[in-house]
C-alpha positions in Angstrom: 36.1 -27.6 -30.5 35.6 -31.1 -31.7 33.6 -32.7 -29.0 35.6 -32.1 -25.8 39.0 -31.7 -27.7 40.3 -28.5 -29.3 42.0 -28.5 -32.6 45.4 -27.8 -30.9 44.9 -30.9 -28.6 43.9 -33.2 -31.5 46.9 -32.1 -33.6 49.2 -32.7 -30.6 47.7 -36.2 -30.1 47.9 -37.0 -33.8 51.5 -35.6 -34.1 50.6 -33.2 -36.9 50.9 -29.5 -37.2 47.9 -27.2 -37.1 49.0 -25.8 -40.5 48.7 -29.2 -42.0 45.3 -29.7 -40.5 44.0 -26.4 -41.9 45.5 -27.2 -45.3 43.6 -30.5 -45.3 40.4 -28.8 -44.1 40.4 -26.1 -46.8 39.4 -27.4 -50.2 42.3 -27.3 -52.7 41.8 -25.4 -55.9 40.2 -27.4 -58.7 42.2 -28.5 -61.7 40.0 -26.3 -63.9 40.7 -23.2 -61.7 44.4 -23.9 -61.8 44.4 -24.2 -65.6 42.4 -21.0 -65.9 44.8 -19.1 -63.6 47.8 -20.4 -65.6 46.2 -19.0 -68.8 45.6 -15.6 -67.2 49.2 -15.5 -65.9 50.6 -16.4 -69.4 48.4 -13.6 -70.9 49.8 -11.1 -68.4 53.4 -12.1 -68.9 53.1 -12.0 -72.7 51.2 -8.7 -72.6 54.1 -7.2 -70.7 56.8 -9.1 -72.7 58.3 -10.9 -69.7 59.0 -7.6 -67.9 56.9 -8.4 -64.9 58.2 -10.5 -62.0 55.8 -12.6 -59.9 55.0 -9.6 -57.5 53.7 -7.4 -60.3 52.0 -10.3 -62.0 50.2 -10.9 -58.6 49.1 -7.3 -58.4 47.9 -7.3 -62.0 45.9 -10.5 -61.3 44.3 -8.8 -58.2 43.4 -5.8 -60.3 41.6 -8.2 -62.6 39.6 -9.8 -59.8 41.8 -12.8 -58.9 42.4 -13.5 -55.2 45.8 -15.2 -55.4 48.8 -15.5 -53.2 52.1 -14.3 -54.7 53.8 -17.6 -53.6 51.4 -19.5 -55.8 51.9 -17.2 -58.7 55.7 -17.5 -58.3 55.4 -21.3 -58.3 53.2 -21.4 -61.4 55.5 -18.9 -63.3 58.5 -21.0 -62.4 56.9 -24.2 -63.6 55.9 -22.6 -66.9 59.3 -20.8 -67.3 57.7 -17.4 -67.2 59.9 -15.6 -64.7 61.2 -12.1 -65.6 64.6 -11.4 -67.2 67.4 -11.1 -64.8 69.9 -8.2 -64.7 73.5 -8.3 -65.8 76.7 -6.7 -64.5 76.7 -2.9 -64.0 79.3 -0.5 -65.5 79.9 3.1 -64.5 79.8 5.9 -67.1 80.3 8.9 -64.8 83.4 11.0 -65.2 83.6 13.2 -62.1 87.4 13.8 -62.3 87.2 17.5 -63.4 87.8 21.0 -62.0 84.3 22.3 -62.7 82.1 23.7 -60.0 79.9 21.2 -58.1 76.8 22.0 -56.0 75.5 21.1 -52.6 73.2 18.1 -52.1 69.7 19.5 -51.7 67.8 16.3 -52.5 69.1 14.3 -49.5 66.8 16.1 -47.0 63.9 17.0 -49.2 60.4 15.8 -48.4 58.6 15.8 -51.8 54.8 16.2 -51.7 54.0 17.0 -55.3 55.2 16.9 -58.9 57.8 19.3 -60.3 59.6 19.7 -56.9 62.5 17.4 -57.4 63.9 16.0 -60.7 66.7 13.5 -61.0 68.9 13.0 -64.0 71.4 10.4 -65.2 73.1 8.9 -68.2 73.7 5.3 -69.1 75.2 3.3 -72.0 73.5 0.8 -74.4 75.4 -1.7 -76.3 74.4 -2.3 -79.9 75.8 -4.8 -82.4 78.5 -2.5 -83.7 78.6 0.5 -81.4 77.8 2.0 -78.0 75.1 4.6 -77.7 74.1 6.7 -74.6 70.8 7.6 -73.1 70.2 10.7 -70.9 67.0 10.7 -68.7 65.2 13.2 -66.5 62.7 11.8 -64.0 60.2 13.3 -61.6 60.8 11.8 -58.1 57.2 12.3 -56.9 55.6 10.1 -59.5 58.7 8.4 -60.9 57.6 9.6 -64.4 60.2 10.1 -67.1 59.7 13.7 -68.2 62.6 14.0 -70.6 65.1 11.7 -72.4 67.5 11.8 -75.3 69.6 9.2 -77.2 73.0 10.0 -78.7 76.3 8.5 -80.0 78.5 10.4 -77.6 78.7 11.8 -74.1 78.8 15.5 -75.0 77.0 18.1 -73.0 74.4 18.4 -75.8 73.0 15.0 -74.9 72.0 16.0 -71.3 70.9 19.4 -72.5 68.4 17.9 -75.0 66.9 15.7 -72.3 66.5 18.7 -69.9 65.0 20.9 -72.6 62.5 18.2 -73.4 61.5 17.9 -69.7 61.1 21.7 -69.4 59.0 22.0 -72.5 56.8 19.0 -71.4 56.2 20.1 -67.7 56.7 23.9 -67.6 58.0 23.7 -64.0 57.7 26.6 -61.6 60.8 28.4 -60.4 62.5 26.7 -57.4 62.5 23.2 -58.8 65.5 21.2 -57.6 67.4 19.3 -60.2 69.6 16.5 -58.8 72.3 14.5 -60.6 75.7 13.0 -60.1 78.9 15.0 -60.5 79.5 14.1 -64.1 81.1 16.4 -66.5 77.9 17.0 -68.4 75.9 18.2 -65.4 78.7 20.4 -64.1 79.3 22.2 -67.4 78.6 25.9 -67.8 76.0 25.4 -70.5 73.9 23.1 -68.3 74.2 25.4 -65.3 73.1 28.4 -67.4 70.1 26.5 -68.6 69.1 25.7 -65.1 69.6 29.2 -64.0 67.5 30.5 -66.9 64.5 28.7 -65.7 65.1 29.2 -62.0 66.0 25.6 -61.3 68.3 24.9 -58.3 71.1 22.4 -59.0 71.9 19.6 -56.6 74.5 16.9 -56.8 75.4 13.6 -55.1 78.2 13.2 -52.7 81.4 11.5 -53.9 81.1 7.7 -54.2 77.5 7.7 -53.0 75.1 6.5 -55.8 72.2 6.1 -53.3 71.5 9.9 -53.5 70.4 9.3 -57.1 68.7 5.9 -56.5 65.5 6.9 -58.2 67.1 7.4 -61.6 69.4 4.4 -61.1 66.4 2.2 -60.5 64.7 3.3 -63.7 67.9 2.6 -65.7 68.0 -0.9 -64.3 64.3 -1.4 -65.2 64.9 -0.1 -68.7 67.8 -2.5 -69.4 66.2 -5.5 -67.8 62.7 -5.2 -69.3 63.5 -3.6 -72.7 67.1 -3.5 -73.8 68.3 -7.0 -72.9 65.0 -8.5 -74.0 65.3 -7.4 -77.6 67.8 -7.1 -80.5 67.9 -3.8 -82.5 69.0 -3.3 -86.1 70.5 0.2 -85.5 70.2 3.3 -83.5 66.9 4.4 -85.1 65.3 1.1 -84.3 66.5 1.5 -80.7 65.1 5.0 -80.5 61.7 3.8 -81.7 61.6 1.0 -79.1 62.8 3.2 -76.2 60.2 5.9 -77.1 57.5 3.2 -77.0 58.7 1.7 -73.7 59.0 5.1 -71.9 56.0 7.0 -73.3 53.5 4.2 -73.9 54.4 1.5 -71.4 56.5 2.8 -68.4 54.7 6.1 -67.9 51.2 4.9 -68.7 50.9 1.2 -67.9 53.7 -0.3 -65.9 52.8 -0.8 -62.2 55.3 0.7 -59.9 55.7 -0.8 -56.4 56.7 2.5 -54.8 53.4 4.0 -56.0 51.2 1.4 -54.6 51.3 -0.6 -57.8 50.1 2.2 -60.0 51.6 3.6 -63.1 53.2 7.0 -62.9 50.5 8.7 -64.9 47.7 7.0 -62.9 49.4 8.0 -59.7 49.6 11.7 -60.8 45.9 11.5 -61.9 44.7 9.9 -58.7 46.7 12.2 -56.4 45.3 15.2 -58.2 48.7 17.0 -58.1 49.7 17.3 -61.7 47.4 20.1 -62.9 47.4 21.7 -59.4 51.2 21.9 -59.4 51.5 23.2 -63.0 49.1 26.0 -61.9 51.4 27.0 -59.1 48.9 26.1 -56.4 50.7 23.4 -54.5 53.0 24.1 -51.5 56.7 23.9 -51.6 58.7 20.8 -50.8 59.8 20.6 -47.2 63.5 20.3 -46.1 64.8 19.0 -42.8 68.0 20.0 -41.2 70.1 18.7 -38.3 69.3 20.3 -35.0 72.1 21.8 -32.9 72.5 18.7 -30.7 72.5 16.4 -33.7 75.2 18.5 -35.4 77.4 18.4 -32.3 76.9 14.7 -31.9 77.4 13.9 -35.6 80.7 15.8 -35.5 82.0 13.9 -32.5 80.8 10.5 -33.7 82.2 10.8 -37.3 85.5 12.6 -36.5 87.4 9.3 -36.5 85.5 7.6 -39.3 85.3 10.1 -42.1 87.7 9.2 -44.9 89.7 11.8 -46.8 87.5 11.2 -49.8 84.5 12.3 -47.7 85.5 15.4 -45.9 83.3 17.2 -43.4 82.1 19.7 -45.9 80.3 17.0 -47.8 77.8 16.5 -44.9 74.5 18.4 -45.1 75.7 20.7 -42.4 78.8 21.8 -44.3 77.0 23.4 -47.2 75.6 26.9 -47.6 73.8 28.7 -50.4 74.8 32.1 -51.7 73.0 34.7 -49.6 71.5 32.0 -47.3 74.4 31.0 -45.0 73.6 29.9 -41.4 74.0 32.7 -38.9 76.5 32.6 -36.1 75.1 31.0 -33.0 74.1 33.2 -30.0 77.2 31.9 -28.2 80.1 32.1 -30.7 82.5 30.6 -28.2 81.7 28.2 -25.4 81.7 29.6 -21.9 84.4 28.5 -19.5 83.4 27.0 -16.2 85.6 26.0 -13.3 85.0 22.6 -11.9 87.3 22.1 -8.9 90.8 22.7 -10.1 90.0 21.7 -13.8 88.6 23.8 -16.6 85.7 22.4 -18.6 83.9 23.8 -21.7 80.2 24.2 -21.5 77.9 25.0 -24.4 75.1 27.4 -23.7 71.8 25.5 -23.7 69.8 28.3 -25.4 72.1 28.8 -28.3 70.6 27.5 -31.6 71.6 27.5 -35.2 69.3 29.5 -37.4 68.0 27.5 -40.4 67.7 28.6 -44.0 64.3 28.4 -45.5 64.1 27.3 -49.1 61.0 28.8 -50.7 59.6 28.0 -54.1 58.9 31.1 -56.1 55.9 30.6 -58.4 56.0 31.9 -61.9 
């Protein structure tokens, strides 16, 4: 209140907005403070080699004690030409046109609560001056940490196998870990399946034409290309290998703030959560899996019967899969009971019939 008039009344009489009044009332930052903030922003951007956008720069400033708004940071970075590198067009490198065995999608309904419960894998290409090379990556979904990677000049199965062997040697995962990938030739190969079976790892694969099932690894590939590959020029493959090793092992896993982890690095997130050593010792519980209930299955089938395309048959849905030795049991009422309603016959489904659910248990080593 200002005398007998409220702020709202005075703003209405003066024909100004209350936001304008409060901006006038609050002292604007001094020129010295603005210059100091610009210097700190430039230091953060140079320290991270223009990999950070204004959101991560804002979080880094707050970690250093600056109380700033991200809009202000974005404005200052734009004025100083410090915005992050922008992505380029994307190209697919997956060859899923083969007759090899594919596996059900276990990752779609997993609820991960610790490390070494769900790994995702993918392969991408990198353009050098005179050749294309390929990078295979294995990533832990819980902490978004890269646990294995390999660089090669071709798309042979050995490329993906090397990345997986490195991940297994680094993490020593317990039996029952789920490994999710696309339906590429490398991940469907017999050698890859035998290596997974040897260590008790369950294979899982995305549905056709659905890259969102492997979004965690796709997101890392985008980050790698935007913040490292397209920001540098490499002499040859060995120079590229050195830079990728430095980016993944020294920067991405240890220092880079990840928005999905509350703006912490993967290693810091694992350390604060206290799950890394606990999981490696076999003391953490298994990941949870959710299944459609009987009513949801019946409703899903009716709603999608007219919309599912031939490329996405019903057996690609979570309810259409079964594991060897763990198939859903036949419902209590195998056939719907017939009831007479007037002169017409109607089918009624017994209310108490339920589908039994498979329980996926993690077997500790």
